[in-house]
Wavefront OBJ file of the C-alpha trace (Angstrom):
o trace
v 88.431 29.891 -46.782
v 86.745 29.690 -50.071
v 86.252 32.666 -52.649
v 83.632 32.766 -55.188
v 85.704 33.217 -58.324
v 84.147 34.929 -61.366
v 85.436 34.290 -64.643
v 83.973 36.212 -67.670
v 84.933 34.972 -70.973
v 84.247 35.653 -74.618
v 84.827 32.785 -77.416
v 88.345 32.179 -75.556
v 87.920 28.891 -74.659
v 91.780 27.722 -74.649
v 92.445 30.446 -72.419
v 89.629 29.550 -69.814
v 91.002 25.757 -69.937
v 94.108 27.111 -69.027
v 92.943 29.611 -66.292
v 90.629 26.778 -64.877
v 93.571 24.339 -64.842
v 95.773 26.543 -63.145
v 93.269 27.461 -60.317
v 92.558 23.702 -59.654
v 96.000 22.851 -59.578
v 97.670 25.957 -57.441
v 94.967 26.985 -54.944
v 95.158 26.213 -51.327
v 91.195 26.113 -51.136
v 88.794 24.519 -53.062
v 86.570 27.764 -54.520
v 83.384 28.004 -55.843
v 83.662 29.103 -59.439
v 81.331 30.709 -61.787
v 81.887 31.175 -65.484
v 80.523 33.923 -67.142
v 80.030 32.887 -71.208
v 79.866 35.461 -73.558
v 78.317 33.756 -76.938
v 80.417 30.897 -76.355
v 80.104 29.851 -80.004
v 83.634 28.274 -79.888
v 82.446 25.431 -77.917
v 82.989 27.104 -74.393
v 79.232 26.726 -73.519
v 78.990 22.613 -74.007
v 82.526 22.395 -72.516
v 81.574 24.329 -69.322
v 78.517 22.289 -69.000
v 80.336 19.215 -68.626
v 82.474 20.238 -65.837
v 80.880 19.022 -62.488
v 82.879 21.617 -60.384
v 81.775 24.707 -62.115
v 78.542 27.113 -62.017
v 78.024 29.060 -65.371
v 75.695 31.758 -66.651
v 75.089 32.068 -70.291
v 74.737 35.223 -72.665
v 73.580 34.892 -76.150
v 75.629 37.840 -77.166
v 78.672 39.516 -75.534
v 77.343 41.348 -72.333
v 80.537 42.762 -70.997
v 82.212 42.404 -67.836
v 80.042 44.660 -65.917
v 76.629 43.006 -66.451
v 78.049 39.618 -66.424
v 79.901 40.161 -63.215
v 76.639 41.661 -61.388
v 74.606 38.479 -62.619
v 77.116 35.977 -61.665
v 77.897 37.622 -58.109
v 74.006 37.199 -57.492
v 74.801 33.616 -57.362
v 77.792 33.818 -54.942
v 77.263 31.483 -51.801
v 80.586 32.481 -50.204
v 81.463 35.479 -48.263
v 84.060 36.859 -51.252
v 83.784 37.729 -54.766
v 86.998 37.472 -56.686
v 87.116 38.744 -60.576
v 89.865 37.240 -62.570
v 90.367 37.147 -66.450
v 90.264 34.107 -68.554
v 93.739 35.041 -69.829
v 95.557 34.676 -66.372
v 97.225 31.817 -64.787
v 97.389 31.575 -61.075
v 100.962 30.517 -59.489
v 101.041 28.131 -56.536
v 99.505 29.545 -53.166
v 98.216 32.881 -54.926
v 95.139 32.593 -52.978
v 96.806 31.832 -49.440
v 98.129 35.317 -49.185
v 94.954 36.830 -49.615
v 93.525 34.589 -47.212
v 95.784 35.353 -44.555
v 95.186 39.232 -45.257
v 91.410 38.750 -44.991
v 92.220 36.644 -41.642
v 94.158 39.608 -40.229
v 91.404 42.194 -40.470
v 88.634 42.719 -37.956
v 86.299 44.728 -40.834
v 85.259 44.400 -44.163
v 86.168 47.365 -45.983
v 88.779 46.269 -48.200
v 89.925 45.610 -51.933
v 92.520 43.134 -52.363
v 94.174 42.370 -55.666
v 97.126 39.558 -56.626
v 100.005 40.784 -58.325
v 100.295 40.072 -62.183
v 103.294 38.966 -64.057
v 103.199 40.238 -67.533
v 105.408 39.739 -70.672
v 105.725 43.183 -71.681
v 106.680 46.285 -70.037
v 103.407 48.660 -70.186
v 104.691 51.303 -67.702
v 102.044 49.774 -64.986
v 103.893 49.989 -61.439
v 101.778 47.071 -59.998
v 103.137 44.438 -62.083
v 106.282 42.333 -62.516
v 107.815 42.363 -65.883
v 108.935 38.881 -67.134
v 108.335 37.206 -70.253
v 107.285 33.440 -70.134
v 105.242 33.904 -73.371
v 102.542 36.385 -74.719
v 100.511 33.402 -75.892
v 99.433 29.897 -75.314
v 101.574 28.792 -77.835
v 104.730 30.505 -76.617
v 103.921 29.894 -73.095
v 106.818 28.494 -70.950
v 105.109 27.162 -68.256
v 107.601 24.869 -66.825
v 110.310 27.700 -66.527
v 107.762 30.120 -65.141
v 106.749 27.368 -62.235
v 110.475 26.954 -61.645
v 111.376 30.901 -61.266
v 108.495 32.828 -60.242
v 109.587 32.548 -56.553
v 112.455 34.513 -57.667
v 110.587 37.655 -58.473
v 110.105 39.609 -55.610
v 107.290 42.203 -55.246
v 106.470 44.692 -52.249
v 102.959 44.620 -51.182
v 101.362 47.927 -53.023
v 98.830 50.456 -52.888
v 95.830 50.929 -55.121
v 93.899 47.733 -55.598
v 91.808 48.161 -58.836
v 93.433 45.571 -61.296
v 92.143 41.709 -61.282
v 92.684 39.172 -59.692
v 90.797 41.548 -57.461
v 88.596 40.493 -54.286
v 85.803 42.165 -52.194
v 83.641 41.017 -49.461
v 80.361 40.028 -50.752
v 78.908 42.385 -48.220
v 80.761 45.379 -49.616
v 79.916 44.294 -53.421
v 76.306 44.559 -52.656
v 76.589 47.860 -50.690
v 78.400 49.807 -53.745
v 76.074 48.038 -56.193
v 78.696 45.771 -57.860
v 79.969 47.084 -61.492
v 78.063 50.010 -62.678
v 76.917 48.990 -65.776
v 76.566 52.564 -67.703
v 80.463 51.564 -68.361
v 79.418 48.477 -70.179
v 81.241 46.454 -71.833
v 83.562 47.539 -68.924
v 86.421 49.508 -69.899
v 87.327 51.914 -66.901
v 84.820 49.882 -64.674
v 87.632 48.691 -62.547
v 88.838 52.355 -61.155
v 85.061 53.107 -61.047
v 84.155 50.073 -58.421
v 87.154 51.426 -56.683
v 85.984 54.807 -56.396
v 82.729 53.866 -55.096
v 84.274 51.878 -52.649
v 86.482 54.510 -51.604
v 83.312 56.850 -50.984
v 81.969 53.583 -48.916
v 84.962 54.203 -46.659
v 87.465 51.823 -47.926
v 90.841 52.907 -47.307
v 92.468 49.360 -47.354
v 93.467 48.883 -51.168
v 96.232 46.252 -51.007
v 97.928 44.817 -53.672
v 99.341 41.062 -52.622
v 103.097 41.167 -53.729
v 103.587 37.197 -53.100
v 100.053 36.463 -54.602
v 101.324 35.978 -58.086
v 99.288 35.465 -61.527
v 100.608 35.487 -65.093
v 98.931 37.557 -67.159
v 99.002 36.760 -71.011
v 97.574 40.256 -71.620
v 94.107 41.394 -72.425
v 93.183 38.748 -74.974
v 89.225 39.640 -74.701
v 89.479 43.681 -74.540
v 91.576 43.811 -77.886
v 88.260 42.711 -79.558
v 86.222 45.956 -78.248
v 85.755 48.860 -80.286
v 86.114 52.492 -79.178
v 86.368 53.196 -75.590
v 84.189 55.965 -74.017
v 84.992 54.739 -70.550
v 87.883 57.386 -69.933
v 85.423 60.269 -70.211
v 82.719 58.443 -68.519
v 84.878 58.301 -65.530
v 85.419 61.799 -65.614
v 82.103 62.984 -66.130
v 80.899 60.822 -63.317
v 83.322 61.663 -60.652
v 84.701 65.044 -61.684
v 88.211 63.806 -62.106
v 90.331 61.797 -64.452
v 90.898 58.160 -63.458
v 94.450 58.884 -63.543
v 93.991 61.935 -60.827
v 91.737 59.096 -58.489
v 94.466 56.190 -58.912
v 97.438 58.117 -58.258
v 96.081 60.939 -55.968
v 93.854 59.156 -53.868
v 94.931 55.369 -54.398
v 98.591 56.238 -54.619
v 98.119 53.175 -57.339
v 102.078 51.387 -57.558
v 103.467 52.661 -54.277
v 104.718 50.375 -51.699
v 101.943 49.700 -48.937
v 102.679 51.044 -45.736
v 98.961 50.901 -44.137
v 95.569 52.066 -44.938
v 95.523 55.241 -47.338
v 95.251 58.378 -45.973
v 92.961 61.104 -47.061
v 94.512 62.905 -50.233
v 95.793 66.531 -50.354
v 93.379 67.845 -52.786
v 94.094 71.455 -53.640
v 91.433 74.214 -53.553
v 91.642 74.342 -57.436
v 91.274 70.676 -57.701
v 87.935 70.661 -55.424
v 86.744 73.570 -57.550
v 87.139 71.665 -60.636
v 85.597 68.373 -59.212
v 82.312 70.855 -58.355
v 82.189 72.400 -61.555
v 82.336 69.351 -63.503
v 79.698 67.655 -61.347
v 77.382 70.765 -61.615
v 77.731 71.202 -65.368
v 77.643 67.506 -66.355
l 1 2 3 4 5 6 7 8 9 10 11 12 13 14 15 16 17 18 19 20 21 22 23 24 25 26 27 28 29 30 31 32 33 34 35 36 37 38 39 40 41 42 43 44 45 46 47 48 49 50 51 52 53 54 55 56 57 58 59 60 61 62 63 64 65 66 67 68 69 70 71 72 73 74 75 76 77 78 79 80 81 82 83 84 85 86 87 88 89 90 91 92 93 94 95 96 97 98 99 100 101 102 103 104 105 106 107 108 109 110 111 112 113 114 115 116 117 118 119 120 121 122 123 124 125 126 127 128 129 130 131 132 133 134 135 136 137 138 139 140 141 142 143 144 145 146 147 148 149 150 151 152 153 154 155 156 157 158 159 160 161 162 163 164 165 166 167 168 169 170 171 172 173 174 175 176 177 178 179 180 181 182 183 184 185 186 187 188 189 190 191 192 193 194 195 196 197 198 199 200 201 202 203 204 205 206 207 208 209 210 211 212 213 214 215 216 217 218 219 220 221 222 223 224 225 226 227 228 229 230 231 232 233 234 235 236 237 238 239 240 241 242 243 244 245 246 247 248 249 250 251 252 253 254 255 256 257 258 259 260 261 262 263 264 265 266 267 268 269 270 271 272 273 274 275 276 277
């Protein structure tokens, strides 16, 4: 089973090369890969053009992940799209666990995530904290490959984080990424909220499908983040409320999510924000 893997990159060629190297080495399937090149003034464009196994789309200026992912998804020729950051390194059989989950389902209302291993504890309950380097210069690849199976993580609720996968049919139904969130901050929970409203309750993080994440090498270049307030105005609740109350993000997976127990006061607050925005 093949996916269409979408990789946005912004003048980050060494990390992109490392990410692609890991996908080529450690995937069980030969996935379709589309690289979304923003600017590419560091040689990314020229290098990608030489790779015979890659498709690409090029923006002269930084288009952000929302526009980039939407345009790239239009080029997909498989039944699933998977978004991954260029500062990630996939570990052996990372995709096998996702494939197994897809094959076990008889519907197309799901969002699945791999599990990140990160060098720094940010309080994210969905990740494994283990330091194998926070840059390519400090990356302890051999140690990571020899020990990553020692780190156990149960499957977890609340898939929003990349690498995340949707059926292409679901992506098209919800309209992909919401471009009003460009360049992209808080577009991940927004996508999950749109999927929730489309009937998805299967938001599963795969504990055994692991990737190493160096840590937001591109988002650090961005300026002021207005995504938090935009999410609140759009949905009448904070991103934290949605991910904690609805998605129960980070809790152990026990099956498709139930409807949240929302208080009358919270329902009135949602209506008030929607009426006054």
